[in-house]
C-alpha positions as CSV (number, residue, x, y, z in Angstrom):
1,X,29.0,2.6,-10.9
2,X,30.5,-0.4,-12.7
3,X,31.6,-2.4,-10.1
4,X,28.1,-2.8,-8.4
5,X,26.2,-3.0,-11.9
6,X,28.4,-6.1,-13.0
7,X,27.5,-7.2,-9.4
8,X,23.5,-6.8,-10.2
9,X,23.5,-7.6,-13.5
10,X,26.6,-10.2,-14.0
11,X,28.1,-8.3,-17.2
12,X,29.7,-4.6,-18.1
13,X,28.2,-2.6,-21.0
14,X,30.6,-2.3,-23.8
15,X,31.2,1.9,-23.1
16,X,32.2,4.3,-20.7
17,X,29.6,6.0,-18.3
18,X,26.8,3.4,-19.6
19,X,26.7,1.2,-16.5
20,X,25.5,4.6,-14.9
21,X,23.1,5.3,-17.7
22,X,21.5,2.0,-17.8
23,X,21.2,2.4,-13.8
24,X,19.2,5.2,-14.3
25,X,16.7,3.9,-16.6
26,X,16.1,0.9,-14.1
27,X,15.6,3.1,-11.1
28,X,13.2,5.1,-13.2
29,X,11.4,1.9,-14.3
30,X,10.9,0.9,-10.8
31,X,9.6,4.4,-9.7
32,X,6.5,3.5,-12.3
33,X,7.6,5.1,-15.4
34,X,5.7,3.8,-18.0
35,X,8.1,3.5,-21.2
36,X,11.6,4.1,-21.0
37,X,13.9,3.8,-24.0
38,X,17.6,4.1,-23.4
39,X,20.3,5.4,-25.9
40,X,17.6,7.7,-28.7
41,X,18.9,9.6,-31.2
42,X,16.3,12.0,-31.8
43,X,16.4,14.8,-34.9
44,X,16.4,18.6,-34.0
45,X,13.5,20.3,-35.2
46,X,15.1,23.3,-36.3
47,X,18.8,22.9,-36.6
48,X,18.4,19.2,-38.2
49,X,21.1,17.6,-36.2
50,X,20.9,14.3,-34.2
51,X,21.0,14.2,-30.7
52,X,22.2,11.3,-28.6
53,X,19.5,11.0,-25.4
54,X,20.8,8.8,-22.6
55,X,16.9,8.0,-21.8
56,X,13.4,9.1,-22.9
57,X,10.8,8.5,-20.8
58,X,7.2,8.3,-22.8
59,X,4.3,8.1,-20.6
60,X,0.8,7.0,-20.8
61,X,-0.5,10.7,-20.1
62,X,1.4,11.4,-23.8
63,X,4.5,13.4,-21.7
64,X,7.8,12.8,-22.8
65,X,10.5,13.7,-20.4
66,X,14.3,13.8,-21.8
67,X,16.9,12.0,-19.4
68,X,20.8,13.3,-19.4
69,X,23.0,11.3,-16.9
70,X,26.6,12.5,-15.7
71,X,29.1,10.2,-13.8
72,X,31.8,11.9,-12.3
73,X,33.0,9.8,-9.9
74,X,36.4,8.6,-12.0
75,X,37.2,12.1,-12.2
76,X,39.8,14.0,-10.0
77,X,38.1,14.9,-6.8
78,X,34.3,13.9,-7.8
79,X,33.9,16.4,-10.0
80,X,30.6,17.9,-9.9
81,X,27.8,18.5,-12.3
82,X,28.5,22.2,-13.4
83,X,26.1,24.9,-15.1
84,X,28.0,23.7,-18.7
85,X,26.6,20.6,-18.7
86,X,22.9,21.9,-18.1
87,X,23.5,24.2,-20.5
88,X,23.8,21.5,-23.2
89,X,20.4,19.5,-22.2
90,X,18.7,22.8,-22.2
91,X,19.6,23.3,-25.5
92,X,19.0,20.2,-26.8
93,X,15.3,20.8,-25.2
94,X,15.1,23.9,-27.2
95,X,15.3,21.3,-30.1
96,X,13.2,18.4,-29.4
97,X,9.6,17.9,-28.6
98,X,10.4,17.1,-24.8
99,X,7.6,17.6,-22.4
100,X,10.8,18.4,-19.6
101,X,13.8,17.1,-18.4
102,X,15.8,15.0,-15.9
103,X,19.3,15.6,-14.8
104,X,21.2,12.7,-13.1
105,X,24.5,12.9,-11.2
106,X,26.4,10.5,-9.2
107,X,28.5,13.0,-7.7
108,X,26.7,16.5,-7.0
109,X,26.1,20.0,-8.6
110,X,27.7,23.2,-8.4
111,X,25.3,25.8,-7.1
112,X,25.3,28.1,-10.6
113,X,24.2,24.7,-11.7
114,X,21.1,24.1,-9.3
115,X,20.4,28.2,-9.8
116,X,19.5,27.4,-13.8
117,X,17.7,24.3,-13.2
118,X,15.6,26.8,-10.8
119,X,15.3,29.3,-13.5
120,X,13.7,26.9,-15.8
121,X,10.8,26.5,-13.0
122,X,10.7,29.9,-13.6
123,X,11.2,31.1,-16.9
124,X,8.6,30.4,-18.8
125,X,10.5,29.8,-22.3
126,X,12.7,27.4,-20.6
127,X,11.8,23.5,-20.6
128,X,11.4,22.5,-17.1
129,X,14.6,20.7,-15.9
130,X,14.8,18.3,-12.6
131,X,17.8,17.4,-10.9
132,X,18.4,14.1,-9.5
133,X,20.9,12.5,-7.3
134,X,21.8,8.9,-7.8
135,X,24.4,8.0,-5.8
136,X,25.4,4.0,-3.8
137,X,23.6,3.7,-0.6
138,X,25.1,3.5,2.9
139,X,24.2,2.0,6.2
140,X,23.1,5.6,7.7
141,X,20.8,6.3,4.6
142,X,18.4,3.7,6.3
143,X,18.1,5.7,9.8
144,X,14.7,7.2,10.2
145,X,13.1,4.9,7.1
146,X,10.8,1.9,7.8
147,X,12.1,-1.7,7.2
148,X,9.2,-3.1,8.3
149,X,5.2,-2.2,9.0
150,X,2.8,-4.3,10.2
151,X,-1.4,-4.1,10.2
152,X,-3.2,-5.6,12.3
153,X,-6.9,-6.6,9.9
154,X,-9.9,-7.5,12.6
155,X,-12.5,-9.0,10.5
156,X,-15.6,-10.2,12.1
157,X,-17.6,-13.0,11.0
158,X,-21.3,-14.5,11.2
159,X,-21.5,-17.4,12.8
160,X,-24.6,-19.5,12.4
161,X,-24.9,-21.8,14.9
162,X,-26.4,-19.9,17.8
163,X,-27.6,-16.8,15.6
164,X,-31.2,-16.8,15.2
165,X,-33.8,-14.4,13.2
166,X,-37.5,-14.5,13.2
167,X,-40.2,-12.2,11.2
168,X,-42.8,-10.2,13.5
169,X,-45.5,-11.3,11.3
170,X,-47.9,-8.7,10.6
171,X,-51.4,-9.0,11.8
172,X,-52.8,-9.4,8.0
173,X,-50.7,-12.8,7.2
174,X,-51.6,-13.9,11.2
175,X,-55.5,-13.0,10.1
176,X,-55.2,-15.2,6.8
177,X,-53.6,-18.1,8.8
178,X,-56.3,-18.2,11.6
179,X,-59.2,-18.0,8.7
180,X,-57.0,-21.0,6.9
181,X,-57.5,-22.8,10.3
182,X,-53.8,-23.0,10.7
183,X,-51.8,-22.7,14.1
184,X,-50.7,-19.1,14.7
185,X,-48.5,-21.0,17.6
186,X,-45.5,-23.6,17.8
187,X,-44.3,-21.9,14.2
188,X,-40.9,-22.6,12.7
189,X,-38.7,-19.7,10.4
190,X,-35.5,-21.1,8.4
191,X,-33.7,-18.9,6.7
192,X,-30.8,-18.0,4.3
193,X,-28.8,-15.3,6.1
194,X,-25.2,-13.7,5.4
195,X,-23.3,-10.7,6.3
196,X,-22.3,-8.2,3.8
197,X,-21.1,-4.2,4.2
198,X,-22.3,-3.7,7.8
199,X,-25.9,-5.4,6.1
200,X,-27.6,-8.8,7.0
201,X,-29.2,-10.0,3.5
202,X,-32.2,-13.1,4.6
203,X,-34.2,-14.9,3.4
204,X,-36.4,-17.8,4.7
205,X,-40.0,-19.6,5.0
206,X,-42.5,-20.0,7.6
207,X,-43.4,-24.2,8.5
208,X,-46.4,-25.0,10.8
209,X,-46.0,-27.6,13.6
210,X,-46.8,-30.3,10.5
211,X,-43.8,-29.0,8.3
212,X,-45.8,-27.2,5.9
213,X,-44.6,-23.9,4.3
214,X,-47.1,-21.3,5.4
215,X,-45.2,-18.4,4.4
216,X,-42.2,-16.5,3.0
217,X,-40.0,-13.6,3.7
218,X,-37.0,-11.5,2.6
219,X,-35.5,-8.3,4.2
220,X,-32.3,-6.7,4.6
221,X,-31.4,-4.8,7.8
222,X,-28.5,-2.3,8.4
223,X,-26.4,-3.6,11.5
224,X,-25.0,0.1,12.1
225,X,-21.8,1.4,12.4
226,X,-21.3,0.5,16.3
227,X,-22.3,-2.8,15.9
228,X,-18.7,-3.9,16.5
229,X,-18.4,-2.2,19.5
230,X,-21.7,-3.5,20.6
231,X,-20.6,-7.2,20.0
232,X,-16.8,-6.9,22.0
233,X,-19.0,-5.7,24.1
234,X,-21.4,-8.4,24.8
235,X,-18.7,-11.4,24.0
236,X,-19.3,-10.9,20.1
237,X,-23.3,-11.1,20.4
238,X,-25.8,-9.2,19.8
239,X,-29.4,-9.2,20.1
240,X,-32.5,-6.8,19.5
241,X,-35.6,-5.7,17.0
242,X,-34.8,-4.3,13.8
243,X,-36.8,-1.7,12.0
244,X,-37.1,-2.5,8.4
245,X,-37.5,-0.2,5.2
246,X,-37.5,-3.8,2.6
247,X,-39.0,-6.5,4.4
248,X,-42.0,-8.5,2.8
249,X,-43.8,-11.5,4.0
250,X,-45.5,-13.5,1.3
251,X,-48.9,-15.9,1.9
252,X,-50.3,-17.4,-1.0
253,X,-49.8,-14.9,-3.4
254,X,-50.4,-12.3,-1.0
255,X,-47.3,-10.1,-0.3
256,X,-47.7,-8.0,2.8
257,X,-44.9,-5.6,4.2
258,X,-42.4,-7.1,6.9
259,X,-42.2,-4.3,9.6
260,X,-39.9,-5.5,11.6
261,X,-37.5,-9.0,12.7
262,X,-36.1,-10.3,16.3
263,X,-32.6,-11.4,16.2
264,X,-29.9,-13.0,18.1
265,X,-26.5,-13.2,16.4
266,X,-23.5,-14.2,17.2
267,X,-20.0,-13.5,15.8
268,X,-16.4,-14.7,15.8
269,X,-13.3,-12.3,16.0
270,X,-10.6,-12.7,13.3
271,X,-7.1,-11.1,13.9
272,X,-4.9,-11.4,10.8
273,X,-1.5,-9.1,10.7
274,X,-0.5,-7.9,7.4
275,X,3.4,-7.3,6.9
276,X,5.4,-5.1,4.7
277,X,8.8,-5.3,4.8
278,X,11.8,-4.3,2.9
279,X,13.1,-7.3,0.7
280,X,16.7,-7.4,-0.4
281,X,19.7,-4.8,0.9
282,X,19.3,-1.4,-0.6
283,X,22.5,-0.3,-2.8
284,X,21.2,3.0,-4.4
285,X,19.4,6.0,-2.9
286,X,17.9,8.4,-5.2
287,X,16.9,12.1,-4.6
288,X,15.4,14.6,-5.8
289,X,13.7,18.1,-4.0
290,X,12.1,18.5,-7.5
291,X,10.6,15.6,-8.0
292,X,9.5,14.9,-3.9
293,X,11.9,12.1,-4.3
294,X,13.8,10.4,-1.8
295,X,14.1,6.7,-1.9
296,X,16.2,3.5,-1.4
297,X,16.5,1.0,-3.7
298,X,17.4,-2.9,-3.2
299,X,19.2,-5.2,-4.9
300,X,16.4,-7.3,-5.0
301,X,14.5,-4.7,-7.2
302,X,17.4,-4.2,-9.3
303,X,17.8,-8.1,-10.3
304,X,14.3,-8.1,-11.7
305,X,15.1,-5.6,-14.4
306,X,15.6,-6.9,-18.1
307,X,17.2,-4.6,-20.5
308,X,16.1,-5.5,-23.9
309,X,18.2,-5.4,-27.1
310,X,16.1,-2.6,-28.7
311,X,17.0,0.2,-25.3
312,X,13.9,-1.1,-23.8
313,X,13.6,-1.8,-20.2
314,X,11.3,-4.2,-18.3
315,X,10.3,-5.0,-14.6
316,X,9.2,-8.0,-12.8
317,X,7.6,-5.6,-9.9
318,X,10.0,-7.1,-7.3
319,X,8.5,-5.9,-3.7
320,X,10.4,-3.1,-2.7
């Protein structure tokens, strides 16, 4: 772990086993834990003894997690984490105000150590303890994992050229025009409309053949869930009559309900691929059955980590 740490961060920590502790803290930060403090000293609530904590996690929901790590890769035969190792953190959890505990191993766990951790999820007198494996990644770890996802996003935009909306003038308004001596033919509707959330929003004015404003109107109309399909089947064009619930038309201060409008609309289909891909090379694998985690961590992600002098860790959000 020391050589991997140096390759990523360009320095060696000044204490044996510290590389693995810092890598664990970095991985937890990448996984989204809010506030992480490495190498913290806590005072026991009852025995008043000092406890050295490899890492503490402090969450926004006020929960805190004690983290213990063991790197036995330099020992003979890559010694496994034993139950006695878990007994130490279980005893410390009785003295300290942590909501739960995480144990990280760079090798594996003995069977009785696994039983000890499992029992903590059943025994109400124990603080829950979750086991993690954090090990160097190998090529076979990539098998069955997605390195690249492509989503083809199809957007529809309303084309103003060739599109037309014209109100079906209510008889009351037509009668007002006729009484005012206005023509009922050759009228022109000029409007502004836009497309939002499957709905057309429109405001407009009606002009006489002499270019005088003889009325104004506004409405919104729902295109319907199937309009994309209808447009595709008809060369991105739909037409018809909308029956309105909120339309209105105005003439000289008199407002009448607008019941329907004729429409002929052209759409443009825009296809835009969205590609999500893994950036960097996987260098570590983290697995925890207790927490439902099985992830590969890349060198690019880890290079986004900064270790602060006060033991805090920051992450620049590098892509996976």
